[in-house]
Rosetta silent file (secondary structure, phi, psi, omega in degrees, C-alpha in Angstrom):
SEQUENCE: MSDEKAGQPGTGTARKHTALPKAQILIEALPWLTRHNGKVVVIKFGGNAMIDEDLKAAFAQDVVFLRQAGLKPVVVHGGGPQINAQLDKHGLVSEFKAGLRVTTPEAMDVVRMVLAGQVQRELVGLLNQHGPLAVGMTGEDAHTITATRHTPEIDGELVDIGRVGEITAIDTGAIEALLADGRIPVISSIARSAEDHHVYNVNADTAAAALAAALGAETLMVLTDVEGLYADWPSSDEVISRLTVSELEKLLPELSSGMVPKMEGCLHAVRGGVSTARVIDGRVPHSILLEIFTDEGIGTMVVPDAQGGEPA
SCORE:     score description
SCORE:     0.000 S_00000001
   1 L     0.000  134.783 -179.002  -43.979  -36.748   11.041 S_00000001
   2 L   -73.036  163.862  178.381  -44.172  -35.151   14.527 S_00000001
   3 L   -58.825  -41.314 -177.218  -46.928  -35.909   17.028 S_00000001
   4 L   -64.539  -44.609 -178.781  -48.258  -32.372   16.595 S_00000001
   5 L   -66.855  -28.054  179.642  -48.376  -32.599   12.797 S_00000001
   6 L   -83.273   -0.192 -179.215  -50.095  -35.983   13.030 S_00000001
   7 L    85.102    8.783  179.804  -52.748  -34.476   15.227 S_00000001
   8 L   -99.506  151.843  177.276  -51.422  -36.264   18.306 S_00000001
   9 L   -64.470  146.436  179.141  -50.464  -34.511   21.537 S_00000001
  10 L   -67.312  156.265 -178.376  -46.767  -33.782   21.942 S_00000001
  11 L   -83.272  -16.628 -179.115  -44.676  -36.013   24.149 S_00000001
  12 L    85.805   -1.461  177.440  -43.087  -33.069   25.963 S_00000001
  13 L  -110.997  133.550 -178.950  -39.553  -34.258   25.174 S_00000001
  14 L   -75.261  136.996  176.826  -37.388  -32.367   22.712 S_00000001
  15 L   -67.330  140.537  178.796  -36.060  -34.329   19.800 S_00000001
  16 L   -79.628  113.530 -177.022  -32.253  -34.643   19.901 S_00000001
  17 L   -88.086  127.032 -179.266  -31.003  -32.696   16.886 S_00000001
  18 L   -67.407  -20.375 -178.701  -27.866  -34.047   15.253 S_00000001
  19 L   -85.198   -2.159 -176.004  -26.956  -30.516   14.099 S_00000001
  20 H   -56.437  -40.460  178.227  -26.800  -29.177   17.670 S_00000001
  21 H   -58.365  -32.098  178.416  -22.973  -29.402   17.893 S_00000001
  22 H   -64.381  -41.542  177.941  -22.763  -27.050   14.886 S_00000001
  23 H   -63.029  -39.398 -179.887  -24.828  -24.463   16.749 S_00000001
  24 H   -62.635  -41.722  179.057  -22.572  -24.867   19.784 S_00000001
  25 H   -62.098  -42.585  179.777  -19.470  -24.228   17.661 S_00000001
  26 H   -63.658  -41.051  179.626  -21.016  -21.057   16.235 S_00000001
  27 H   -65.145  -39.710  178.821  -21.920  -19.806   19.717 S_00000001
  28 H   -62.485  -29.983 -179.539  -18.381  -20.455   20.957 S_00000001
  29 H   -79.163  -12.570 -173.020  -17.092  -18.299   18.090 S_00000001
  30 H   -55.986  -45.990  179.669  -19.387  -15.397   19.007 S_00000001
  31 H   -60.235  -36.940 -179.984  -16.966  -13.535   21.337 S_00000001
  32 H   -72.235  -39.379  177.415  -14.248  -13.661   18.668 S_00000001
  33 H   -60.771  -42.243  179.409  -16.656  -12.611   15.933 S_00000001
  34 H   -65.228  -44.472 -176.027  -17.716   -9.653   18.061 S_00000001
  35 H   -64.887  -39.491 -173.961  -14.145   -8.700   18.933 S_00000001
  36 H   -94.714   -1.019 -175.568  -12.863   -8.806   15.357 S_00000001
  37 L   -59.332  128.226  178.864  -15.917   -7.361   13.616 S_00000001
  38 L    79.647   -1.026 -176.351  -14.926   -4.586   11.197 S_00000001
  39 L   -91.636  149.513  177.199  -11.208   -5.118   11.872 S_00000001
  40 E   -82.556  133.048  175.306   -8.521   -5.573    9.216 S_00000001
  41 E  -123.626  118.173  177.831   -6.720   -8.924    9.228 S_00000001
  42 E   -96.697  127.521 -176.488   -3.608   -9.244    7.048 S_00000001
  43 E  -120.541  122.860  174.891   -2.801  -12.819    6.055 S_00000001
  44 E   -91.830  116.893 -177.084    0.489  -13.873    4.503 S_00000001
  45 E   -94.642  121.062 -179.035   -0.217  -16.859    2.255 S_00000001
  46 L  -168.052 -175.753  178.109    2.753  -19.165    1.753 S_00000001
  47 H    71.813 -153.965 -175.394    4.371  -22.518    2.339 S_00000001
  48 H   -61.983  -27.112  179.639    2.710  -25.847    1.638 S_00000001
  49 H   -61.399  -18.429 -178.802   -0.728  -24.198    1.627 S_00000001
  50 H   -83.653  -19.338 -172.642    0.259  -22.675   -1.725 S_00000001
  51 L  -117.932  -11.859  177.476    0.907  -25.971   -3.515 S_00000001
  52 L   -93.340  122.450 -173.446   -1.564  -28.442   -1.979 S_00000001
  53 H   -60.198  -42.920 -179.122   -4.924  -28.252   -3.794 S_00000001
  54 H   -66.272  -40.361  179.643   -7.032  -29.128   -0.731 S_00000001
  55 H   -68.264  -37.110  176.675   -5.181  -26.641    1.476 S_00000001
  56 H   -61.601  -44.203 -179.768   -5.541  -23.903   -1.151 S_00000001
  57 H   -64.962  -40.864  179.587   -9.286  -24.488   -1.303 S_00000001
  58 H   -65.971  -38.212  177.705   -9.556  -24.502    2.518 S_00000001
  59 H   -61.054  -46.516 -179.652   -7.544  -21.266    2.692 S_00000001
  60 H   -61.289  -41.240  177.536   -9.903  -19.573    0.232 S_00000001
  61 H   -61.273  -43.052 -179.527  -12.914  -20.750    2.256 S_00000001
  62 H   -61.359  -45.561 -177.280  -11.369  -19.368    5.453 S_00000001
  63 H   -64.647  -43.387  178.054  -10.669  -15.960    3.929 S_00000001
  64 H   -64.920  -38.087  177.372  -14.186  -15.693    2.494 S_00000001
  65 H   -59.868  -45.778  179.132  -15.616  -16.789    5.862 S_00000001
  66 H   -56.833  -46.175 -178.542  -13.715  -13.966    7.607 S_00000001
  67 H   -63.305  -44.471 -179.330  -15.089  -11.459    5.121 S_00000001
  68 H   -70.330  -20.906  178.990  -18.666  -12.742    5.441 S_00000001
  69 L   -87.729    3.958  174.422  -18.303  -12.711    9.237 S_00000001
  70 L   101.226    2.330  175.441  -17.628   -8.961    9.210 S_00000001
  71 L   -89.791  172.111  179.926  -13.817   -8.871    9.164 S_00000001
  72 E  -122.970   85.419 -178.436  -11.712   -7.219    6.460 S_00000001
  73 E   -76.453  141.404  172.839   -9.119   -9.713    5.219 S_00000001
  74 E  -126.069  126.333 -177.498   -6.139   -8.613    3.115 S_00000001
  75 E  -105.520  130.504  174.531   -4.029  -11.375    1.540 S_00000001
  76 E  -120.064  134.530 -176.489   -0.325  -10.934    0.765 S_00000001
  77 E  -135.625  152.812  166.751    1.506  -13.725   -1.025 S_00000001
  78 L  -104.944 -145.365  179.475    4.894  -14.794   -2.261 S_00000001
  79 L   179.065   43.564 -175.950    5.485  -17.807   -4.473 S_00000001
  80 H   -49.994  -54.876 -177.778    8.768  -19.528   -3.658 S_00000001
  81 H   -61.608  -40.993 -179.265    7.982  -23.024   -5.010 S_00000001
  82 H   -68.607  -37.556  178.048    6.399  -21.682   -8.197 S_00000001
  83 H   -65.114  -44.134  178.842    9.282  -19.245   -8.763 S_00000001
  84 H   -57.700  -44.451 -178.412   11.826  -22.046   -8.326 S_00000001
  85 H   -62.128  -43.234 -178.857   10.001  -24.191  -10.882 S_00000001
  86 H   -71.276  -36.155  176.791    9.903  -21.388  -13.482 S_00000001
  87 H   -62.706  -40.897  177.525   13.544  -20.422  -12.910 S_00000001
  88 H   -60.529  -43.270  179.824   14.484  -24.057  -13.530 S_00000001
  89 H   -60.941  -34.350 -178.722   12.474  -24.032  -16.772 S_00000001
  90 L   -90.263    3.602  179.262   14.346  -20.928  -17.904 S_00000001
  91 L    72.054   24.754  179.568   17.705  -22.394  -16.905 S_00000001
  92 L  -103.234  137.274 -175.213   18.227  -19.827  -14.141 S_00000001
  93 L   -82.105  136.914  173.466   19.831  -20.868  -10.862 S_00000001
  94 L   -89.710  120.084 -179.334   18.010  -20.338   -7.554 S_00000001
  95 L  -132.835  140.829 -179.445   20.444  -18.920   -5.022 S_00000001
  96 E  -124.322  139.763  173.968   19.815  -17.563   -1.531 S_00000001
  97 E  -135.156  133.429 -178.544   21.942  -15.307    0.638 S_00000001
  98 L    55.141   33.588  178.046   20.959  -14.165    4.147 S_00000001
  99 L    77.128    6.254 -177.333   17.661  -16.010    3.657 S_00000001
 100 E  -118.309  146.673 -179.155   16.795  -13.882    0.586 S_00000001
 101 E   -73.766  125.294  172.344   16.603  -14.874   -3.084 S_00000001
 102 L   -69.365  121.728 -169.435   19.421  -13.492   -5.222 S_00000001
 103 E  -123.642   99.371  174.824   17.425  -11.819   -8.011 S_00000001
 104 L   -72.938  165.528  175.791   19.102  -10.903  -11.304 S_00000001
 105 H   -55.236  -38.411  178.425   17.166   -8.740  -13.801 S_00000001
 106 H   -66.043  -42.386  178.552   16.364  -11.950  -15.733 S_00000001
 107 H   -65.939  -34.823 -179.934   15.175  -13.676  -12.571 S_00000001
 108 H   -63.205  -37.335  177.243   13.107  -10.595  -11.681 S_00000001
 109 H   -60.268  -40.363  178.739   11.174  -10.943  -14.935 S_00000001
 110 H   -68.741  -44.526  179.962   10.312  -14.521  -13.930 S_00000001
 111 H   -57.445  -46.768 -178.127    9.422  -13.518  -10.357 S_00000001
 112 H   -63.074  -43.360 -179.261    7.094  -10.801  -11.598 S_00000001
 113 H   -63.860  -44.667 -177.012    5.429  -13.113  -14.110 S_00000001
 114 H   -67.968  -47.857 -175.410    4.915  -15.898  -11.557 S_00000001
 115 H   -66.813  -52.202 -174.593    3.647  -13.723   -8.713 S_00000001
 116 H   -83.000  -27.546 -173.615    1.315  -11.427  -10.654 S_00000001
 117 H  -103.052  -16.259 -176.880    0.421  -13.742  -13.516 S_00000001
 118 H  -121.136  -66.200 -174.474    0.211  -17.185  -11.948 S_00000001
 119 H   -62.285  -48.346 -178.079    0.004  -17.355   -8.160 S_00000001
 120 H   -63.017  -43.606 -177.779   -2.158  -14.273   -7.741 S_00000001
 121 H   -63.627  -39.149  179.130   -4.553  -15.204  -10.535 S_00000001
 122 H   -65.118  -43.211 -179.375   -5.073  -18.677   -9.129 S_00000001
 123 H   -66.614  -42.561  176.533   -5.756  -17.339   -5.634 S_00000001
 124 H   -59.728  -41.532  178.882   -8.136  -14.668   -6.919 S_00000001
 125 H   -62.540  -42.346  178.530   -9.947  -17.365   -8.865 S_00000001
 126 H   -63.029  -43.167  179.881  -10.329  -19.587   -5.797 S_00000001
 127 H   -66.463  -38.419 -175.526  -11.716  -16.719   -3.724 S_00000001
 128 H   -80.050   -1.665  168.558  -14.076  -15.623   -6.468 S_00000001
 129 H   -65.371  -20.662 -176.907  -15.686  -19.042   -6.650 S_00000001
 130 H   -99.874    2.844 -179.836  -17.576  -17.772   -3.598 S_00000001
 131 L   142.159  172.482 -178.235  -18.673  -14.439   -5.104 S_00000001
 132 L   -79.659   71.598 -167.401  -17.297  -11.269   -6.733 S_00000001
 133 L  -110.776  -49.905 -168.724  -14.931  -10.600   -3.859 S_00000001
 134 E   -86.860  142.576  174.882  -11.207  -10.746   -4.616 S_00000001
 135 E  -129.782  123.672  179.954   -9.202   -8.161   -6.558 S_00000001
 136 E   -86.837  143.184  175.704   -5.576   -8.829   -7.453 S_00000001
 137 E  -154.131  166.062  174.657   -2.920   -6.139   -7.328 S_00000001
 138 E  -117.511  170.821  176.894    0.819   -5.828   -6.846 S_00000001
 139 L   -62.335  -19.827  177.157    2.894   -3.540   -4.710 S_00000001
 140 L   -69.062  -33.900 -173.009    3.532   -1.548   -7.897 S_00000001
 141 H   -64.639  129.323  177.545   -0.144   -0.601   -8.251 S_00000001
 142 H    53.131   28.964 -179.882   -0.968    2.905   -6.995 S_00000001
 143 H    55.510   34.977 -178.795    2.497    3.008   -5.332 S_00000001
 144 L   -58.105  -45.776  175.645    1.161    0.630   -2.676 S_00000001
 145 E  -125.882  126.741  174.160    4.694   -0.516   -1.866 S_00000001
 146 E  -112.857  139.320 -175.169    7.790    1.521   -2.721 S_00000001
 147 E  -135.767  166.349  170.978   11.210   -0.034   -2.288 S_00000001
 148 E  -129.403  166.534 -178.304   14.905    0.576   -2.675 S_00000001
 149 E   -63.471  130.354 -179.360   17.704   -1.890   -3.381 S_00000001
 150 L   -97.562  125.909  176.818   18.407   -4.027   -0.332 S_00000001
 151 L  -121.242   95.907 -177.632   22.033   -4.889    0.395 S_00000001
 152 L   -69.306  156.441  177.063   22.221   -7.249    3.391 S_00000001
 153 E   -95.676  120.987  179.406   25.296   -7.473    5.569 S_00000001
 154 E  -124.386  120.986 -178.689   26.912  -10.909    5.462 S_00000001
 155 L    53.343   40.694  174.676   30.035  -11.592    7.541 S_00000001
 156 L    83.417    1.635 -179.636   30.532   -7.880    8.052 S_00000001
 157 E  -123.781  143.560  175.232   30.255   -6.928    4.376 S_00000001
 158 E   -76.567  129.855 -174.207   27.385   -5.448    2.363 S_00000001
 159 L  -118.171  132.345  177.322   26.430   -7.882   -0.393 S_00000001
 160 L   -82.204  117.986  178.971   24.610   -7.078   -3.648 S_00000001
 161 L  -114.489   22.058  172.405   21.834   -9.638   -4.161 S_00000001
 162 E    83.228 -141.661 -173.044   20.276   -7.941   -7.177 S_00000001
 163 L   -81.146   54.787  175.116   16.656   -6.864   -7.507 S_00000001
 164 E  -106.437  126.253 -171.751   15.714   -7.501   -3.885 S_00000001
 165 E  -100.647  147.720  170.500   13.847   -4.607   -2.364 S_00000001
 166 E  -110.690  127.349 -173.834   13.774   -2.996    1.033 S_00000001
 167 E   -67.968  130.486  177.859   10.477   -1.224    1.699 S_00000001
 168 E  -112.414  -23.301 -178.990   10.736    2.551    1.969 S_00000001
 169 E  -157.968  150.662  175.810    7.068    3.582    1.847 S_00000001
 170 E  -127.053  132.177  173.227    3.540    2.176    1.957 S_00000001
 171 L  -119.718  111.571 -173.267    0.466    3.837    0.431 S_00000001
 172 L   -91.189    4.577 -173.483   -2.694    2.072    1.605 S_00000001
 173 H   -54.706  -48.299 -177.615   -5.158    4.183   -0.419 S_00000001
 174 H   -65.962  -39.846  179.845   -5.971    1.547   -3.056 S_00000001
 175 H   -65.223  -44.528 -178.653   -6.308   -1.215   -0.444 S_00000001
 176 H   -64.352  -35.271  177.596   -8.577    0.881    1.762 S_00000001
 177 H   -65.148  -40.589  178.055  -10.782    1.728   -1.231 S_00000001
 178 H   -65.682  -43.622  179.734  -11.160   -1.975   -2.016 S_00000001
 179 H   -63.135  -40.196  179.186  -11.954   -2.820    1.613 S_00000001
 180 H   -64.270  -25.281  179.338  -14.555   -0.038    1.751 S_00000001
 181 L   -90.977    6.468  177.621  -16.163   -1.622   -1.309 S_00000001
 182 L    80.204   16.019 -177.886  -16.362   -5.000    0.426 S_00000001
 183 L   -94.230  166.381  176.544  -13.558   -6.558   -1.645 S_00000001
 184 E  -112.023  105.495  177.831  -10.655   -8.794   -0.632 S_00000001
 185 E   -69.761  135.528  175.897   -7.320   -7.361   -1.856 S_00000001
 186 E  -121.747  112.542 -165.819   -4.800  -10.015   -2.953 S_00000001
 187 E  -115.285  126.366  174.853   -1.361   -8.435   -3.146 S_00000001
 188 E   -85.415  138.791 -171.582    1.801   -9.732   -4.817 S_00000001
 189 L   -86.821   63.293  170.155    4.979   -8.763   -2.979 S_00000001
 190 E  -125.680  153.616 -173.857    6.780   -6.823   -5.688 S_00000001
 191 E  -146.559  159.804  177.691    7.489   -3.090   -5.620 S_00000001
 192 E  -108.209  146.022  178.481    8.916   -0.297   -7.719 S_00000001
 193 E   -87.686  137.087  176.065   11.756    1.969   -6.674 S_00000001
 194 L   -78.133  -13.305 -176.430   11.239    5.727   -6.645 S_00000001
 195 L   -89.181  -59.416 -177.230   14.993    6.130   -7.249 S_00000001
 196 L  -105.429   -2.853  177.269   15.882    3.954  -10.243 S_00000001
 197 L    65.554   11.926  174.511   12.298    2.982  -11.195 S_00000001
 198 L   -77.633  159.834  175.232   13.230   -0.710  -11.358 S_00000001
 199 E   -94.205  137.390 -176.501   10.876   -3.363  -10.036 S_00000001
 200 E  -122.177  149.236  174.854   12.074   -5.236   -6.968 S_00000001
 201 E   -85.580  121.725 -178.773   11.282   -8.557   -5.338 S_00000001
 202 L  -111.686  134.072  177.122   10.186   -7.924   -1.730 S_00000001
 203 L   -54.990  127.891 -173.198   10.093  -10.646    0.900 S_00000001
 204 H   -67.539  -31.965  176.506    6.394  -11.472    1.341 S_00000001
 205 H   -63.693  -44.322  179.580    6.666  -11.821    5.135 S_00000001
 206 H   -64.843  -42.572 -179.727    8.199   -8.356    5.323 S_00000001
 207 H   -63.881  -42.829  179.870    5.598   -6.898    2.950 S_00000001
 208 H   -62.115  -41.676 -179.727    2.698   -8.386    4.914 S_00000001
 209 H   -65.485  -43.406 -179.721    4.061   -6.966    8.169 S_00000001
 210 H   -64.294  -40.873  178.786    4.584   -3.494    6.691 S_00000001
 211 H   -67.726  -39.498  178.633    1.075   -3.466    5.224 S_00000001
 212 H   -59.708  -44.886  179.675   -0.448   -4.688    8.496 S_00000001
 213 H   -65.664  -43.554 -177.581    1.195   -1.834   10.404 S_00000001
 214 H   -67.580  -31.545 -179.844    0.242    0.769    7.785 S_00000001
 215 H   -84.842   -5.663 -175.508   -3.377   -0.418    7.692 S_00000001
 216 L    63.181   40.505 -175.976   -3.684   -0.437   11.488 S_00000001
 217 L   -64.982  151.623  173.678   -4.636   -4.115   11.293 S_00000001
 218 L   -72.543  -40.067 -173.197   -5.984   -5.992   14.281 S_00000001
 219 E  -145.057  142.758  166.659   -3.975   -9.087   13.415 S_00000001
 220 E  -110.827  128.866  177.770   -1.164  -10.281   11.164 S_00000001
 221 E  -120.850  126.753 -178.606   -1.258  -13.995   10.369 S_00000001
 222 E  -116.019  115.221  178.329    1.720  -15.691    8.705 S_00000001
 223 E   -81.212  134.359 -178.649    1.192  -19.194    7.310 S_00000001
 224 E  -132.049 -177.819  176.041    4.236  -21.471    7.586 S_00000001
 225 L  -106.466   20.613  174.951    5.191  -25.123    7.197 S_00000001
 226 L  -130.819  168.073 -175.503    5.881  -25.614   10.899 S_00000001
 227 L   -70.116  -20.878 -176.469    3.654  -25.683   13.970 S_00000001
 228 L   154.939 -157.021  177.972    4.946  -22.343   15.204 S_00000001
 229 E   -88.839  121.923 -177.537    8.057  -21.076   16.940 S_00000001
 230 E   -82.916  143.679 -176.848    9.773  -23.922   18.782 S_00000001
 231 L   -70.067  -38.865 -175.169   11.104  -23.334   22.296 S_00000001
 232 L  -150.125   59.025 -179.598   14.290  -25.394   21.870 S_00000001
 233 L   -75.615  139.760    3.536   14.547  -26.758   18.340 S_00000001
 234 L   -93.404    6.587 -177.869   15.822  -29.372   17.459 S_00000001
 235 L   -66.670  -29.961 -177.078   16.074  -30.690   21.017 S_00000001
 236 L  -141.576  148.092  175.977   12.349  -30.213   21.583 S_00000001
 237 L  -105.801   23.019  176.111    9.251  -29.793   19.407 S_00000001
 238 L   -72.092  128.211 -177.616    7.398  -27.812   22.063 S_00000001
 239 E   -92.583  135.049  173.069    5.785  -24.772   20.467 S_00000001
 240 E   -76.865  115.163 -175.339    5.836  -21.372   22.175 S_00000001
 241 L   -80.517  -23.066 -175.094    2.164  -20.424   22.118 S_00000001
 242 E  -158.729  137.132  173.744    2.666  -16.800   23.152 S_00000001
 243 E  -154.594  157.534 -179.204    5.495  -14.339   23.669 S_00000001
 244 E   -88.944  167.916 -179.993    6.027  -10.602   23.934 S_00000001
 245 H   -61.544  -35.994  179.432    8.076   -8.472   21.546 S_00000001
 246 H   -66.565  -40.727  177.649   10.880   -8.226   24.126 S_00000001
 247 H   -65.094  -38.887  179.495   10.984  -12.009   24.510 S_00000001
 248 H   -66.970  -40.182  178.852   11.025  -12.406   20.729 S_00000001
 249 H   -56.154  -39.811 -179.485   13.874   -9.908   20.348 S_00000001
 250 H   -68.284  -31.461 -177.546   16.029  -12.044   22.626 S_00000001
 251 H   -81.665  -24.791 -172.013   15.261  -15.181   20.603 S_00000001
 252 H   -50.379  -45.068 -177.581   15.851  -13.711   17.122 S_00000001
 253 H   -62.912  -19.808 -175.971   19.638  -14.338   16.946 S_00000001
 254 H   -94.409   -4.665 -172.971   19.060  -18.046   17.644 S_00000001
 255 L   -79.765  154.146  174.904   16.392  -18.642   14.985 S_00000001
 256 L   -67.308  154.637 -173.401   16.838  -20.578   11.753 S_00000001
 257 L   -60.153  -33.147 -179.087   17.224  -18.391    8.650 S_00000001
 258 L   -68.064  -30.307 -178.740   13.797  -19.378    7.314 S_00000001
 259 L   -85.888  -17.670 -174.783   12.013  -18.206   10.441 S_00000001
 260 H   -60.098  -51.681 -179.524   13.878  -14.907   10.756 S_00000001
 261 H   -61.175  -34.193  179.947   11.867  -12.885    8.164 S_00000001
 262 H   -66.867  -48.335 -177.093    8.605  -14.267    9.601 S_00000001
 263 H   -74.540  -33.348  174.078    9.413  -13.441   13.208 S_00000001
 264 H   -64.371  -37.321  176.561   11.009  -10.090   12.312 S_00000001
 265 H   -62.247  -44.449  177.524    7.784   -9.334   10.439 S_00000001
 266 H   -60.245  -42.889  179.656    5.727  -10.170   13.514 S_00000001
 267 H   -61.717  -47.272 -179.411    7.992   -7.959   15.604 S_00000001
 268 H   -61.482  -43.371 -176.626    7.703   -5.050   13.150 S_00000001
 269 H   -63.747  -47.727 -177.186    3.919   -5.385   12.930 S_00000001
 270 H   -68.533  -38.672  174.423    3.297   -5.412   16.680 S_00000001
 271 H   -62.116  -29.915 -178.485    5.736   -2.553   17.248 S_00000001
 272 L   -85.119    6.070  174.612    3.829   -0.700   14.537 S_00000001
 273 L   108.902   -3.913  176.763    0.536   -0.948   16.411 S_00000001
 274 L   -70.957  133.279 -172.538   -0.892   -4.298   15.250 S_00000001
 275 L   -63.139  -46.133  178.550   -2.593   -5.924   18.256 S_00000001
 276 E  -143.490  148.495  172.604   -1.300   -9.448   17.656 S_00000001
 277 E  -125.745  135.703 -172.827    0.904  -11.203   15.110 S_00000001
 278 E  -131.167  135.709  170.648    0.623  -14.956   14.694 S_00000001
 279 E  -104.949  120.538 -174.582    2.709  -17.612   12.968 S_00000001
 280 E  -128.825  159.440 -175.710    0.465  -20.586   12.230 S_00000001
 281 E   -81.391  103.654 -179.072    0.784  -23.992   10.589 S_00000001
 282 L   -71.919   -5.195  177.666   -0.581  -23.672    7.068 S_00000001
 283 L   -80.447  -11.885  178.903   -0.460  -27.469    6.671 S_00000001
 284 L   -91.105  121.816  179.252   -3.506  -27.732    8.922 S_00000001
 285 L   -57.690  136.802  178.294   -6.773  -27.303    6.992 S_00000001
 286 L    61.355   32.379 -178.690   -8.721  -24.213    8.138 S_00000001
 287 H   -60.922  -31.560 -179.300   -5.820  -23.147   10.369 S_00000001
 288 H   -64.532  -46.489  179.633   -6.905  -19.489   10.102 S_00000001
 289 H   -65.649  -40.020  179.354  -10.338  -20.176   11.584 S_00000001
 290 H   -61.432  -38.657 -177.616   -8.858  -22.420   14.273 S_00000001
 291 H   -74.710  -41.227 -174.953   -6.443  -19.693   15.318 S_00000001
 292 H   -80.296  -37.648 -167.699   -8.871  -16.764   15.312 S_00000001
 293 H  -110.235   14.173  177.055  -12.058  -18.373   16.610 S_00000001
 294 L  -129.510  158.837  178.810  -10.944  -20.948   19.207 S_00000001
 295 L   -68.080  -38.929 -170.964   -9.437  -20.821   22.679 S_00000001
 296 L   -68.383  -45.351 -173.952   -6.659  -23.270   21.919 S_00000001
 297 L    69.465  163.183 -177.081   -5.055  -21.619   18.896 S_00000001
 298 L  -134.705   13.806 -177.377   -2.566  -23.567   16.828 S_00000001
 299 L  -143.237 -148.782  178.547    0.538  -21.429   16.458 S_00000001
 300 E  -114.508  128.778 -179.691    2.714  -18.774   18.078 S_00000001
 301 E  -110.245  133.012  176.732    1.252  -15.385   18.977 S_00000001
 302 E  -107.557  130.052 -177.519    3.348  -12.237   19.449 S_00000001
 303 E  -128.754  160.296  176.550    1.878   -9.490   21.605 S_00000001
 304 L   -62.856  155.901  178.855    3.067   -6.083   22.866 S_00000001
 305 H   -57.969  -39.579 -173.653    4.976   -6.051   26.143 S_00000001
 306 H   -64.740  -24.173 -175.871    2.246   -4.070   27.879 S_00000001
 307 H  -123.449   33.274 -178.944   -0.411   -6.760   27.333 S_00000001
 308 L   -58.163  -27.850 -177.814    1.630   -9.928   27.632 S_00000001
 309 L  -101.134    2.469 -177.276   -0.783  -11.348   30.189 S_00000001
 310 L   -88.083  156.799  177.360   -4.051  -10.301   28.576 S_00000001
 311 L   -68.210  150.639 -178.677   -6.245  -12.586   26.522 S_00000001
 312 L   -75.657    0.000    0.000   -5.836  -12.477   22.743 S_00000001
């Protein structure tokens, strides 16, 4: 009981509140909260964060926090580990060419089932533990993503890798309607072709970047299983914290195949008008909040050439 409540005169010294550091953290986040308020943030959910229960829960908390803090998060996901597991169960071989999954019609049925019926439903469920917020959809819905067959060039020849799509058009109408209603869209990276009407598997990094550009997003965030883009891997584990699109273009030919779609996505997004694109370590709990609301950041940020020296 305080001196005042006990009828005794106050001592004139403020009690030291153990919760004070929490208030300080909130105040430090204020400039970022102000800057990002009302802005669209597209987050590509993938890597280890998709299969670790604690990381999945932390991811859902982060996304809901962004929404409650006045941002408009949009989640785009793939499902590599889950797809591999289901293909194995069905006796179908997982094969990759040019960093992309070779997708037969049989494999496409599995991909579609896993992405829209398993991964998406689980993520929507995690988000909706915090309120009636998340709505699942695929690129097929309302023609959100339209694709054509992608034939990559390998060793100078065009190679057929099956039902792998290259994005030809984005329609953001359904997503914008959900955002206007205060919802969190959760989008599976599959699309239908306007030419042959088949459903195609679209690289989730590529889909997230295309959606970020089409939505005029403030930020694209890509979760990975590494700390960011390394300056001289494997000789050094120093992470490049920031680079411009021109600097990234020069580095692209030297990158490992797994990082190419992620960094090409960042490049596409920033060229398309997105203010910043970030590759962050999804193995770190609450990595999204750490990247958006702190000075230090924890990944690699790509910015336009014109504002390479400005603060993020």
